[in-house]
C-alpha positions in Angstrom: -65.9 33.7 -10.4 -64.1 32.3 -7.6 -61.6 29.4 -8.4 -59.9 27.1 -6.4 -56.5 25.5 -7.8 -54.6 23.2 -6.9 -51.8 24.2 -8.5 -47.9 23.5 -8.0 -45.3 26.1 -8.8 -42.8 24.4 -10.5 -44.5 22.8 -12.9 -45.2 24.6 -16.2 -49.1 23.2 -17.3 -49.9 24.5 -13.6 -48.9 27.5 -13.6 -50.5 28.2 -17.3 -53.5 27.1 -16.1 -53.4 29.5 -13.1 -52.7 32.4 -16.4 -55.6 31.7 -17.0 -58.5 32.1 -14.6 -55.6 34.7 -13.8 -56.8 36.6 -16.7 -60.2 35.2 -17.2 -60.1 37.5 -14.1 -61.8 35.0 -11.5 -61.2 34.8 -8.3 -58.9 32.0 -7.2 -57.5 30.3 -4.1 -54.8 29.2 -5.3 -53.4 25.9 -2.9 -49.9 24.5 -2.7 -51.2 20.6 -3.2 -47.4 19.2 -2.3 -47.7 20.5 1.4 -51.5 21.6 1.5 -52.9 17.7 0.4 -56.9 18.0 -0.2 -58.6 15.4 2.3 -58.4 11.4 1.0 -62.5 12.6 0.9 -62.3 16.3 -0.7 -59.9 14.7 -3.2 -62.9 11.5 -4.1 -64.9 14.8 -4.6 -62.8 16.1 -6.7 -62.5 14.2 -8.9 -66.5 12.3 -9.0 -67.2 15.8 -9.4 -65.0 15.9 -13.2 -66.1 12.6 -13.9 -62.9 10.9 -13.6 -61.6 7.9 -11.6 -58.7 8.5 -9.3 -56.6 6.2 -12.2 -58.0 9.4 -14.2 -55.8 12.1 -11.6 -52.9 10.1 -11.2 -49.2 10.8 -12.0 -48.1 7.8 -13.8 -44.7 8.9 -14.1 -43.7 9.3 -11.0 -41.6 6.0 -9.3 -43.9 5.6 -6.4 -47.2 5.2 -9.8 -45.6 1.9 -10.8 -46.7 -0.3 -7.8 -50.7 1.2 -8.6 -50.8 -0.1 -11.8 -53.2 -2.7 -10.8 -54.5 -0.8 -7.1 -58.3 0.0 -6.9 -59.4 3.3 -7.1 -59.3 3.8 -3.4 -55.4 2.1 -2.8 -54.9 4.8 -5.3 -56.1 7.5 -3.1 -54.8 6.0 -0.2 -51.2 6.9 -1.9 -51.7 10.2 -3.0 -52.8 11.1 0.5 -50.1 9.2 1.0 -47.0 11.0 -1.4 -49.5 13.9 -2.8 -46.7 14.1 -5.6 -48.6 11.0 -7.7 -52.3 13.5 -7.5 -51.8 15.1 -11.1 -52.1 18.4 -11.6 -54.3 20.9 -11.6 -56.4 20.5 -10.8 -59.4 23.8 -10.9 -62.5 24.0 -9.2 -64.5 26.2 -9.9 -68.9 26.6 -9.5 -69.8 25.3 -12.8 -67.7 21.8 -12.2 -63.7 20.9 -11.4 -61.4 19.7 -14.8 -57.7 18.7 -14.5 -56.1 21.2 -16.8 -54.2 18.9 -18.9 -53.8 20.2 -21.4 -54.2 23.4 -19.7 -56.6 24.9 -22.0 -59.4 22.5 -20.6 -60.0 25.0 -17.8 -61.7 27.6 -19.8 -64.6 25.2 -19.6 -66.0 25.9 -16.3 -65.3 29.7 -16.5 
């Protein structure tokens, strides 16, 4: 099974999700999204496939997220592309779907 994880190696939840994929024997593409962020269209498509809105995928604890409290989904996507730290992680995609791996065990639903 092929899996893609938009990963931050400094994040414990992201590392846990990656370990779940490795334990499942997945063929994993690891994307360090802080250095290689998805395009705006790709990010929008990932959220749509996961049944999430951009607001659902926003790291609200970041200082840069505070001005986005009342922003539109388009404005949130634009902000995420401009500053990828705003993208909640990890996002995991397989042929069975896309999940935001919080908690990391949610990854098992698409294996």
